[in-house]
DRENPA-3360 file (N, C-alpha, C; in nm, 2 decimals, always signed):
BEGIN
1 = MGKYIIAG = -0.36/+1.03/+1.43/-0.29/+1.00/+1.29/-0.38/+0.89/+1.25 ~ -0.34/+0.85/+1.13/-0.43/+0.74/+1.06/-0.44/+0.62/+1.14 ~ -0.50/+0.52/+1.07/-0.53/+0.39/+1.14/-0.40/+0.31/+1.09 ~ -0.35/+0.21/+1.18/-0.22/+0.16/+1.14/-0.27/+0.06/+1.05 ~ -0.21/+0.03/+0.95/-0.23/-0.06/+0.86/-0.12/-0.13/+0.81 ~ -0.08/-0.28/+0.83/+0.01/-0.33/+0.78/-0.02/-0.43/+0.67 ~ +0.02/-0.39/+0.54/-0.04/-0.50/+0.42/+0.08/-0.56/+0.35 ~ +0.07/-0.67/+0.34/+0.18/-0.77/+0.25/+0.14/-0.75/+0.12;
9 = NWKMNKLP = +0.24/-0.73/+0.03/+0.24/-0.71/-0.12/+0.32/-0.85/-0.16 ~ +0.23/-0.96/-0.20/+0.31/-1.07/-0.23/+0.37/-1.05/-0.37 ~ +0.35/-0.95/-0.46/+0.38/-0.94/-0.60/+0.36/-1.06/-0.67 ~ +0.44/-1.11/-0.76/+0.42/-1.24/-0.84/+0.49/-1.37/-0.76 ~ +0.40/-1.41/-0.65/+0.46/-1.49/-0.58/+0.33/-1.57/-0.51 ~ +0.36/-1.70/-0.49/+0.26/-1.81/-0.43/+0.17/-1.84/-0.55 ~ +0.11/-1.96/-0.53/+0.02/-2.02/-0.64/-0.13/-2.01/-0.58 ~ -0.21/-2.02/-0.65/-0.36/-2.04/-0.60/-0.37/-2.15/-0.50;
17 = SETEAYVK = -0.31/-2.26/-0.54/-0.32/-2.38/-0.46/-0.27/-2.36/-0.34 ~ -0.17/-2.25/-0.29/-0.10/-2.22/-0.16/-0.20/-2.14/-0.10 ~ -0.28/-2.06/-0.17/-0.31/-1.93/-0.10/-0.40/-1.94/+0.02 ~ -0.49/-2.02/-0.01/-0.62/-2.03/+0.12/-0.53/-2.08/+0.27 ~ -0.45/-2.18/+0.23/-0.38/-2.23/+0.37/-0.30/-2.12/+0.41 ~ -0.21/-2.03/+0.32/-0.13/-1.96/+0.38/-0.20/-1.83/+0.44 ~ -0.31/-1.77/+0.40/-0.37/-1.67/+0.46/-0.44/-1.72/+0.58 ~ -0.49/-1.85/+0.60/-0.53/-1.89/+0.74/-0.40/-1.90/+0.84;
25 = EVAAATAG = -0.28/-1.92/+0.77/-0.17/-1.93/+0.87/-0.12/-1.77/+0.90 ~ -0.13/-1.70/+0.82/-0.14/-1.55/+0.86/-0.21/-1.49/+0.96 ~ -0.34/-1.54/+0.95/-0.46/-1.50/+1.03/-0.42/-1.55/+1.17 ~ -0.36/-1.68/+1.18/-0.33/-1.74/+1.29/-0.22/-1.69/+1.36 ~ -0.11/-1.65/+1.28/+0.01/-1.59/+1.33/+0.00/-1.44/+1.40 ~ -0.12/-1.38/+1.34/-0.12/-1.24/+1.36/-0.26/-1.21/+1.47 ~ -0.30/-1.34/+1.52/-0.41/-1.32/+1.61/-0.40/-1.24/+1.71 ~ -0.49/-1.16/+1.76/-0.48/-1.05/+1.84/-0.42/-0.92/+1.80;
33 = AQCEVVCC = -0.40/-0.89/+1.67/-0.34/-0.79/+1.60/-0.42/-0.66/+1.64 ~ -0.34/-0.56/+1.67/-0.40/-0.43/+1.72/-0.41/-0.33/+1.61 ~ -0.39/-0.37/+1.47/-0.39/-0.28/+1.37/-0.45/-0.37/+1.24 ~ -0.48/-0.29/+1.14/-0.54/-0.37/+1.01/-0.45/-0.46/+0.94 ~ -0.48/-0.58/+0.93/-0.37/-0.66/+0.84/-0.45/-0.71/+0.71 ~ -0.37/-0.70/+0.60/-0.42/-0.71/+0.48/-0.31/-0.78/+0.40 ~ -0.37/-0.86/+0.33/-0.28/-0.97/+0.23/-0.32/-0.92/+0.08 ~ -0.24/-0.86/+0.01/-0.25/-0.81/-0.14/-0.19/-0.92/-0.22;
41 = TPFTNLAE = -0.27/-1.01/-0.29/-0.22/-1.11/-0.36/-0.22/-1.09/-0.52 ~ -0.16/-1.17/-0.59/-0.18/-1.17/-0.75/-0.33/-1.19/-0.78 ~ -0.38/-1.14/-0.89/-0.52/-1.17/-0.93/-0.57/-1.30/-0.93 ~ -0.49/-1.41/-0.98/-0.53/-1.54/-0.98/-0.55/-1.61/-0.84 ~ -0.50/-1.54/-0.74/-0.50/-1.61/-0.62/-0.62/-1.53/-0.52 ~ -0.69/-1.43/-0.57/-0.79/-1.36/-0.49/-0.89/-1.43/-0.44 ~ -0.96/-1.51/-0.51/-1.06/-1.59/-0.48/-1.04/-1.69/-0.35 ~ -0.92/-1.74/-0.35/-0.85/-1.83/-0.27/-0.83/-1.75/-0.14;
49 = AVKGAENT = -0.77/-1.65/-0.16/-0.71/-1.57/-0.05/-0.83/-1.52/+0.04 ~ -0.98/-1.49/-0.03/-1.09/-1.44/+0.02/-1.14/-1.55/+0.10 ~ -1.14/-1.67/+0.06/-1.18/-1.79/+0.12/-1.08/-1.80/+0.25 ~ -0.98/-1.80/+0.26/-0.89/-1.81/+0.38/-0.90/-1.70/+0.47 ~ -0.97/-1.59/+0.42/-0.98/-1.48/+0.52/-1.10/-1.49/+0.60 ~ -1.19/-1.56/+0.55/-1.32/-1.57/+0.59/-1.33/-1.58/+0.76 ~ -1.41/-1.51/+0.82/-1.40/-1.52/+0.96/-1.30/-1.51/+1.04 ~ -1.19/-1.41/+0.97/-1.08/-1.37/+1.04/-1.07/-1.21/+1.05;
57 = HVSIGAEN = -0.98/-1.17/+1.11/-0.94/-1.04/+1.11/-0.87/-0.97/+0.97 ~ -0.82/-1.06/+0.90/-0.74/-1.03/+0.78/-0.81/-0.99/+0.67 ~ -0.79/-0.89/+0.60/-0.85/-0.84/+0.48/-0.77/-0.87/+0.37 ~ -0.83/-0.87/+0.23/-0.75/-0.90/+0.12/-0.77/-0.80/+0.03 ~ -0.64/-0.77/-0.05/-0.63/-0.64/-0.15/-0.56/-0.72/-0.27 ~ -0.61/-0.64/-0.38/-0.55/-0.67/-0.53/-0.42/-0.59/-0.54 ~ -0.36/-0.61/-0.63/-0.22/-0.55/-0.67/-0.23/-0.43/-0.78 ~ -0.36/-0.43/-0.84/-0.38/-0.33/-0.96/-0.52/-0.34/-0.99;
65 = LHFEDKGA = -0.56/-0.24/-1.06/-0.69/-0.25/-1.13/-0.69/-0.15/-1.24 ~ -0.77/-0.17/-1.33/-0.80/-0.07/-1.42/-0.91/+0.02/-1.41 ~ -0.89/+0.16/-1.46/-0.98/+0.27/-1.42/-1.11/+0.27/-1.51 ~ -1.12/+0.16/-1.60/-1.27/+0.17/-1.67/-1.34/+0.05/-1.60 ~ -1.47/+0.07/-1.60/-1.58/-0.03/-1.55/-1.56/-0.15/-1.63 ~ -1.56/-0.15/-1.76/-1.55/-0.27/-1.84/-1.50/-0.21/-1.99 ~ -1.47/-0.33/-2.09/-1.45/-0.28/-2.21/-1.33/-0.38/-2.27 ~ -1.26/-0.33/-2.39/-1.16/-0.38/-2.47/-1.04/-0.36/-2.40;
73 = YTGEVSAD = -1.00/-0.43/-2.29/-0.89/-0.40/-2.21/-0.82/-0.54/-2.17 ~ -0.77/-0.60/-2.29/-0.72/-0.75/-2.27/-0.64/-0.76/-2.15 ~ -0.66/-0.84/-2.07/-0.58/-0.85/-1.96/-0.59/-0.79/-1.83 ~ -0.67/-0.69/-1.84/-0.71/-0.62/-1.72/-0.82/-0.66/-1.63 ~ -0.82/-0.60/-1.51/-0.93/-0.66/-1.40/-0.98/-0.52/-1.36 ~ -1.13/-0.50/-1.33/-1.21/-0.40/-1.32/-1.21/-0.40/-1.17 ~ -1.28/-0.27/-1.12/-1.29/-0.25/-0.97/-1.41/-0.37/-0.92 ~ -1.54/-0.35/-1.02/-1.63/-0.44/-0.99/-1.60/-0.58/-0.99;
81 = MLLDLGVK = -1.48/-0.63/-1.06/-1.46/-0.77/-1.06/-1.39/-0.79/-0.90 ~ -1.32/-0.70/-0.88/-1.24/-0.72/-0.75/-1.36/-0.72/-0.64 ~ -1.44/-0.63/-0.63/-1.57/-0.63/-0.52/-1.62/-0.75/-0.56 ~ -1.67/-0.82/-0.65/-1.74/-0.94/-0.67/-1.65/-1.06/-0.58 ~ -1.54/-1.04/-0.60/-1.46/-1.15/-0.51/-1.46/-1.11/-0.39 ~ -1.49/-1.00/-0.33/-1.48/-0.97/-0.17/-1.36/-0.92/-0.14 ~ -1.28/-0.82/-0.23/-1.17/-0.77/-0.20/-1.19/-0.63/-0.17 ~ -1.11/-0.60/-0.05/-1.13/-0.46/+0.01/-1.03/-0.35/-0.02;
89 = YVIIGHSE = -0.91/-0.39/-0.05/-0.78/-0.28/-0.07/-0.74/-0.32/-0.22 ~ -0.67/-0.22/-0.27/-0.61/-0.21/-0.39/-0.49/-0.14/-0.39 ~ -0.37/-0.21/-0.44/-0.23/-0.12/-0.47/-0.24/-0.06/-0.57 ~ -0.21/+0.09/-0.57/-0.21/+0.17/-0.70/-0.07/+0.25/-0.72 ~ -0.02/+0.24/-0.83/+0.11/+0.32/-0.87/+0.25/+0.23/-0.83 ~ +0.24/+0.13/-0.78/+0.36/+0.08/-0.74/+0.47/+0.10/-0.84 ~ +0.60/+0.13/-0.79/+0.71/+0.16/-0.87/+0.72/+0.07/-0.98 ~ +0.71/-0.07/-0.94/+0.70/-0.15/-1.05/+0.62/-0.14/-1.15;
97 = RRQYFAET = +0.49/-0.12/-1.11/+0.41/-0.09/-1.23/+0.44/+0.05/-1.30 ~ +0.50/+0.14/-1.25/+0.53/+0.25/-1.32/+0.64/+0.24/-1.40 ~ +0.72/+0.14/-1.33/+0.88/+0.10/-1.44/+0.86/+0.00/-1.54 ~ +0.79/-0.09/-1.50/+0.79/-0.19/-1.61/+0.64/-0.17/-1.71 ~ +0.53/-0.12/-1.65/+0.40/-0.12/-1.73/+0.36/+0.02/-1.76 ~ +0.46/+0.11/-1.77/+0.45/+0.25/-1.80/+0.31/+0.32/-1.74 ~ +0.30/+0.29/-1.62/+0.19/+0.38/-1.55/+0.25/+0.54/-1.53 ~ +0.16/+0.62/-1.54/+0.21/+0.74/-1.53/+0.09/+0.81/-1.40;
105 = DETVNLKV = +0.14/+0.94/-1.35/+0.07/+1.01/-1.26/-0.06/+1.01/-1.31 ~ -0.10/+1.03/-1.44/-0.22/+1.05/-1.47/-0.33/+0.94/-1.46 ~ -0.26/+0.82/-1.50/-0.33/+0.70/-1.48/-0.35/+0.64/-1.34 ~ -0.26/+0.68/-1.25/-0.27/+0.65/-1.12/-0.40/+0.73/-1.05 ~ -0.37/+0.85/-1.10/-0.50/+0.94/-1.06/-0.62/+0.88/-1.09 ~ -0.65/+0.85/-1.22/-0.78/+0.76/-1.28/-0.80/+0.64/-1.18 ~ -0.71/+0.57/-1.15/-0.72/+0.43/-1.08/-0.77/+0.47/-0.93 ~ -0.69/+0.56/-0.86/-0.74/+0.61/-0.73/-0.89/+0.66/-0.73;
113 = KKALEKGL = -0.94/+0.74/-0.83/-1.06/+0.77/-0.84/-1.17/+0.67/-0.85 ~ -1.11/+0.58/-0.94/-1.23/+0.44/-0.96/-1.22/+0.37/-0.82 ~ -1.12/+0.34/-0.75/-1.12/+0.27/-0.63/-1.22/+0.33/-0.54 ~ -1.20/+0.47/-0.51/-1.28/+0.53/-0.42/-1.41/+0.54/-0.48 ~ -1.46/+0.56/-0.60/-1.59/+0.55/-0.64/-1.66/+0.41/-0.60 ~ -1.57/+0.32/-0.61/-1.63/+0.18/-0.60/-1.64/+0.14/-0.46 ~ -1.58/+0.21/-0.36/-1.57/+0.17/-0.23/-1.44/+0.08/-0.19 ~ -1.34/+0.07/-0.29/-1.21/+0.00/-0.24/-1.13/+0.11/-0.17;
121 = VPILCVGE = -1.04/+0.06/-0.10/-0.96/+0.13/-0.03/-0.81/+0.14/-0.13 ~ -0.78/+0.25/-0.18/-0.64/+0.24/-0.26/-0.54/+0.26/-0.17 ~ -0.42/+0.17/-0.19/-0.29/+0.20/-0.13/-0.23/+0.26/-0.22 ~ -0.20/+0.40/-0.23/-0.14/+0.48/-0.33/+0.02/+0.48/-0.31 ~ +0.11/+0.44/-0.41/+0.25/+0.40/-0.36/+0.33/+0.54/-0.46 ~ +0.41/+0.60/-0.36/+0.50/+0.72/-0.42/+0.64/+0.69/-0.35 ~ +0.75/+0.73/-0.45/+0.88/+0.71/-0.42/+0.97/+0.77/-0.53 ~ +1.10/+0.76/-0.47/+1.19/+0.84/-0.56/+1.32/+0.71/-0.57;
129 = SLEQREAG = +1.37/+0.75/-0.70/+1.48/+0.66/-0.71/+1.61/+0.70/-0.64 ~ +1.71/+0.64/-0.65/+1.84/+0.68/-0.58/+1.90/+0.79/-0.65 ~ +1.89/+0.80/-0.78/+1.95/+0.92/-0.84/+1.86/+1.06/-0.82 ~ +1.73/+1.02/-0.80/+1.67/+1.14/-0.75/+1.69/+1.19/-0.61 ~ +1.71/+1.09/-0.52/+1.75/+1.13/-0.38/+1.90/+1.20/-0.39 ~ +1.98/+1.13/-0.48/+2.12/+1.19/-0.46/+2.12/+1.34/-0.52 ~ +2.03/+1.37/-0.60/+2.01/+1.49/-0.68/+1.92/+1.59/-0.58 ~ +1.92/+1.55/-0.49/+1.81/+1.64/-0.38/+1.70/+1.67/-0.41;
137 = ITMDLITI = +1.63/+1.58/-0.52/+1.47/+1.63/-0.55/+1.37/+1.54/-0.51 ~ +1.39/+1.47/-0.41/+1.30/+1.38/-0.35/+1.15/+1.43/-0.31 ~ +1.15/+1.53/-0.23/+1.04/+1.60/-0.20/+0.97/+1.66/-0.34 ~ +1.06/+1.71/-0.41/+0.98/+1.79/-0.55/+0.92/+1.67/-0.61 ~ +0.97/+1.59/-0.64/+0.90/+1.47/-0.70/+0.80/+1.40/-0.62 ~ +0.81/+1.36/-0.51/+0.70/+1.31/-0.43/+0.57/+1.41/-0.42 ~ +0.60/+1.56/-0.42/+0.50/+1.64/-0.40/+0.42/+1.64/-0.52 ~ +0.48/+1.64/-0.64/+0.42/+1.62/-0.77/+0.36/+1.49/-0.78;
145 = QIKKAFAG = +0.40/+1.37/-0.73/+0.31/+1.25/-0.74/+0.20/+1.27/-0.66 ~ +0.21/+1.33/-0.53/+0.09/+1.34/-0.44/-0.02/+1.44/-0.49 ~ +0.02/+1.53/-0.55/-0.07/+1.63/-0.60/-0.15/+1.60/-0.73 ~ -0.06/+1.52/-0.82/-0.14/+1.46/-0.93/-0.22/+1.35/-0.89 ~ -0.19/+1.25/-0.80/-0.25/+1.16/-0.75/-0.40/+1.19/-0.69 ~ -0.39/+1.31/-0.63/-0.52/+1.36/-0.55/-0.59/+1.47/-0.63 ~ -0.57/+1.49/-0.75/-0.64/+1.59/-0.84/-0.76/+1.55/-0.85 ~ -0.86/+1.66/-0.81/-1.01/+1.63/-0.84/-1.06/+1.54/-0.73;
153 = IPASEAEK = -1.00/+1.51/-0.63/-1.05/+1.45/-0.52/-1.07/+1.52/-0.41 ~ -1.20/+1.52/-0.34/-1.23/+1.62/-0.24/-1.20/+1.54/-0.11 ~ -1.17/+1.63/+0.00/-1.10/+1.57/+0.12/-1.18/+1.48/+0.18 ~ -1.32/+1.48/+0.17/-1.40/+1.36/+0.23/-1.35/+1.24/+0.18 ~ -1.31/+1.23/+0.04/-1.27/+1.10/-0.01/-1.11/+1.08/+0.00 ~ -1.04/+1.20/+0.01/-0.91/+1.20/+0.05/-0.87/+1.12/+0.18 ~ -0.97/+1.12/+0.25/-0.92/+1.08/+0.38/-0.93/+0.92/+0.39 ~ -0.97/+0.87/+0.30/-0.97/+0.71/+0.25/-0.88/+0.65/+0.21;
161 = VVIAYEPI = -0.80/+0.73/+0.14/-0.67/+0.71/+0.07/-0.58/+0.64/+0.17 ~ -0.48/+0.55/+0.14/-0.36/+0.51/+0.22/-0.24/+0.54/+0.12 ~ -0.17/+0.61/+0.19/-0.03/+0.64/+0.10/+0.09/+0.54/+0.13 ~ +0.17/+0.48/+0.06/+0.27/+0.42/+0.09/+0.38/+0.47/+0.04 ~ +0.48/+0.53/+0.13/+0.61/+0.59/+0.06/+0.71/+0.48/+0.06 ~ +0.74/+0.44/-0.07/+0.84/+0.34/-0.12/+0.95/+0.41/-0.17 ~ +1.07/+0.43/-0.11/+1.18/+0.49/-0.16/+1.22/+0.35/-0.28 ~ +1.21/+0.39/-0.40/+1.27/+0.29/-0.51/+1.40/+0.21/-0.49;
169 = WAIGTGKT = +1.51/+0.28/-0.42/+1.61/+0.23/-0.39/+1.62/+0.15/-0.29 ~ +1.52/+0.12/-0.20/+1.51/+0.04/-0.09/+1.39/-0.08/-0.12 ~ +1.35/-0.09/-0.23/+1.25/-0.20/-0.27/+1.33/-0.33/-0.30 ~ +1.32/-0.43/-0.24/+1.36/-0.56/-0.29/+1.53/-0.56/-0.29 ~ +1.59/-0.46/-0.22/+1.74/-0.46/-0.24/+1.81/-0.50/-0.09 ~ +1.70/-0.50/+0.00/+1.77/-0.53/+0.13/+1.83/-0.39/+0.21 ~ +1.84/-0.27/+0.11/+1.86/-0.14/+0.16/+1.73/-0.08/+0.23 ~ +1.75/-0.02/+0.34/+1.63/+0.06/+0.40/+1.66/+0.20/+0.44;
177 = ATADQAEE = +1.57/+0.28/+0.39/+1.58/+0.42/+0.46/+1.59/+0.42/+0.62 ~ +1.68/+0.50/+0.66/+1.68/+0.49/+0.81/+1.54/+0.55/+0.87 ~ +1.51/+0.50/+0.98/+1.38/+0.55/+1.06/+1.38/+0.72/+1.04 ~ +1.48/+0.78/+1.04/+1.50/+0.92/+1.04/+1.46/+0.97/+0.90 ~ +1.52/+0.89/+0.80/+1.48/+0.95/+0.65/+1.33/+0.92/+0.62 ~ +1.28/+0.79/+0.65/+1.16/+0.77/+0.64/+1.05/+0.85/+0.71 ~ +1.07/+0.90/+0.83/+1.00/+1.00/+0.90/+1.00/+1.13/+0.84 ~ +1.12/+1.17/+0.79/+1.13/+1.30/+0.71/+1.03/+1.30/+0.59;
185 = VCGAIRAV = +1.03/+1.20/+0.50/+0.95/+1.22/+0.39/+0.82/+1.17/+0.43 ~ +0.77/+1.10/+0.53/+0.63/+1.07/+0.56/+0.57/+1.21/+0.62 ~ +0.63/+1.27/+0.68/+0.59/+1.41/+0.77/+0.58/+1.50/+0.65 ~ +0.65/+1.52/+0.54/+0.68/+1.60/+0.44/+0.53/+1.57/+0.35 ~ +0.49/+1.43/+0.35/+0.38/+1.39/+0.28/+0.26/+1.46/+0.32 ~ +0.25/+1.42/+0.47/+0.14/+1.48/+0.56/+0.12/+1.64/+0.53 ~ +0.26/+1.70/+0.53/+0.24/+1.86/+0.51/+0.20/+1.88/+0.37 ~ +0.23/+1.82/+0.27/+0.18/+1.83/+0.12/+0.00/+1.82/+0.13;
193 = LAGLYDGK = -0.04/+1.71/+0.20/-0.19/+1.69/+0.23/-0.23/+1.80/+0.28 ~ -0.19/+1.87/+0.40/-0.23/+1.98/+0.47/-0.26/+2.09/+0.37 ~ -0.13/+2.12/+0.29/-0.15/+2.21/+0.20/-0.28/+2.19/+0.11 ~ -0.29/+2.08/+0.06/-0.39/+2.05/-0.05/-0.54/+2.07/+0.00 ~ -0.56/+2.02/+0.15/-0.68/+1.99/+0.20/-0.66/+2.09/+0.33 ~ -0.64/+2.01/+0.43/-0.64/+2.10/+0.58/-0.57/+2.00/+0.67 ~ -0.55/+2.03/+0.81/-0.45/+1.96/+0.88/-0.52/+1.84/+0.93 ~ -0.67/+1.85/+0.95/-0.75/+1.73/+0.99/-0.75/+1.62/+0.90;
201 = TAQTVTIQ = -0.75/+1.65/+0.75/-0.75/+1.57/+0.68/-0.61/+1.48/+0.65 ~ -0.52/+1.59/+0.66/-0.37/+1.52/+0.66/-0.35/+1.41/+0.77 ~ -0.40/+1.44/+0.91/-0.37/+1.38/+1.02/-0.46/+1.22/+1.01 ~ -0.56/+1.26/+0.93/-0.65/+1.14/+0.92/-0.60/+1.02/+0.83 ~ -0.52/+1.08/+0.71/-0.48/+0.97/+0.63/-0.36/+0.87/+0.67 ~ -0.38/+0.75/+0.65/-0.26/+0.65/+0.70/-0.16/+0.66/+0.59 ~ -0.03/+0.68/+0.64/+0.09/+0.69/+0.56/+0.16/+0.58/+0.62 ~ +0.19/+0.48/+0.51/+0.28/+0.37/+0.54/+0.43/+0.39/+0.48;
209 = YGGSMNAA = +0.52/+0.31/+0.53/+0.66/+0.31/+0.49/+0.66/+0.15/+0.43 ~ +0.72/+0.16/+0.30/+0.73/+0.04/+0.23/+0.86/+0.00/+0.17 ~ +0.98/+0.02/+0.21/+1.10/+0.01/+0.15/+1.18/-0.10/+0.24 ~ +1.18/-0.24/+0.22/+1.24/-0.33/+0.27/+1.22/-0.33/+0.42 ~ +1.09/-0.30/+0.47/+1.05/-0.29/+0.60/+1.07/-0.46/+0.64 ~ +1.12/-0.49/+0.76/+1.11/-0.64/+0.80/+1.10/-0.67/+0.95 ~ +1.12/-0.77/+1.01/+1.10/-0.79/+1.12/+1.20/-0.75/+1.21 ~ +1.30/-0.71/+1.17/+1.43/-0.65/+1.26/+1.40/-0.50/+1.28;
217 = NAAELLAK = +1.37/-0.44/+1.16/+1.36/-0.28/+1.17/+1.23/-0.22/+1.19 ~ +1.11/-0.31/+1.18/+0.98/-0.25/+1.18/+0.97/-0.17/+1.30 ~ +0.99/-0.20/+1.43/+0.98/-0.15/+1.54/+1.04/+0.00/+1.54 ~ +1.13/+0.02/+1.51/+1.19/+0.15/+1.49/+1.15/+0.21/+1.41 ~ +1.10/+0.17/+1.27/+1.03/+0.25/+1.18/+0.88/+0.29/+1.22 ~ +0.79/+0.20/+1.27/+0.67/+0.24/+1.34/+0.65/+0.31/+1.45 ~ +0.77/+0.33/+1.52/+0.77/+0.43/+1.63/+0.77/+0.56/+1.59 ~ +0.79/+0.59/+1.47/+0.78/+0.72/+1.43/+0.65/+0.78/+1.41;
225 = PNIDGGLI = +0.61/+0.92/+1.44/+0.51/+0.96/+1.46/+0.42/+0.97/+1.32 ~ +0.47/+1.00/+1.21/+0.42/+1.00/+1.09/+0.42/+0.84/+1.01 ~ +0.46/+0.76/+1.05/+0.44/+0.63/+1.00/+0.34/+0.56/+1.07 ~ +0.24/+0.51/+0.97/+0.12/+0.45/+1.02/+0.11/+0.33/+1.00 ~ +0.22/+0.25/+0.93/+0.20/+0.12/+0.90/+0.30/+0.09/+0.79 ~ +0.28/-0.04/+0.74/+0.39/-0.06/+0.64/+0.32/-0.14/+0.52 ~ +0.38/-0.13/+0.40/+0.35/-0.21/+0.28/+0.46/-0.29/+0.26 ~ +0.45/-0.42/+0.30/+0.56/-0.54/+0.32/+0.57/-0.62/+0.18;
233 = GGASLKSA = +0.68/-0.62/+0.13/+0.74/-0.72/+0.04/+0.75/-0.83/+0.06 ~ +0.88/-0.87/+0.07/+0.95/-1.03/+0.08/+0.89/-1.07/+0.21 ~ +0.91/-0.99/+0.31/+0.86/-1.05/+0.44/+0.72/-1.08/+0.46 ~ +0.65/-1.05/+0.37/+0.50/-1.10/+0.38/+0.48/-1.23/+0.34 ~ +0.60/-1.30/+0.29/+0.56/-1.42/+0.23/+0.60/-1.53/+0.32 ~ +0.66/-1.48/+0.46/+0.69/-1.56/+0.56/+0.58/-1.53/+0.68 ~ +0.50/-1.62/+0.71/+0.40/-1.56/+0.82/+0.46/-1.51/+0.95 ~ +0.59/-1.59/+0.98/+0.63/-1.56/+1.12/+0.70/-1.40/+1.11;
241 = DFAKIVEA = +0.77/-1.39/+1.01/+0.81/-1.26/+0.97/+0.71/-1.15/+0.98 ~ +0.62/-1.18/+0.91/+0.49/-1.09/+0.89/+0.42/-1.05/+1.03 ~ +0.41/-1.16/+1.09/+0.37/-1.13/+1.21/+0.44/-1.06/+1.33 ~ +0.57/-1.06/+1.32/+0.66/-0.98/+1.39/+0.64/-0.83/+1.36 ~ +0.61/-0.79/+1.24/+0.59/-0.66/+1.19/+0.45/-0.62/+1.24 ~ +0.34/-0.70/+1.23/+0.21/-0.67/+1.27/+0.23/-0.64/+1.44 ~ +0.31/-0.72/+1.49/+0.32/-0.70/+1.64/+0.38/-0.58/+1.68 ~ +0.47/-0.52/+1.58/+0.55/-0.40/+1.62/+0.47/-0.26/+1.60;
249 = AK = +0.33/-0.30/+1.55/+0.24/-0.19/+1.52/+0.16/-0.14/+1.62 ~ +0.19/-0.22/+1.74/+0.10/-0.17/+1.83/+0.10/-0.03/+1.88;
% end
């Protein structure tokens, strides 16, 4: 299976002035981690986050990027800007970006391609709403999201993408997919990848679960064979809780 990666998605939380010390706190709390540990912060915090992660096992990620290298895109941030800061990971296609900022499967594909071109590790988010789950079209929707996101990407590059399955109905709601529900979808995602590419590529890709994973439920979720880590929201803002999730990823 893919390499275990526990990534914190801070969303629009924490100030730049808090960030360096907090990343150092995370590094200390997760010392001895047997998985990749990532802090994905707001753009304003990235420089301080990179400082805090110096000489530690923690990597830093951004929460978005633009698919062009430069130009008249007011308020946007390019892959080169992230690389210049020392960023390694970038979250792409989070449901909040799709919902509030009109991101589409097509722009997500362009962003994944740009991240790969520049050597950033994309964390590609896919997931369904409660209405879509209740209508029985979860895998229809996610299959489309995966196929469109990976369009035009060869197997050698596809292996570098991290996929985060985030059921929209479980993000920030306190609701969590059961371990069996999460495993079912993550396994189906791997099957889609095997169909697009081959079994080796599908096994190489890291697939995270990201719907309200926390210190209490992480061990059960991470024990499932097709769940290779987590994209953590609220629990990533408390170093002790985040550390418990990292510990569960052994």
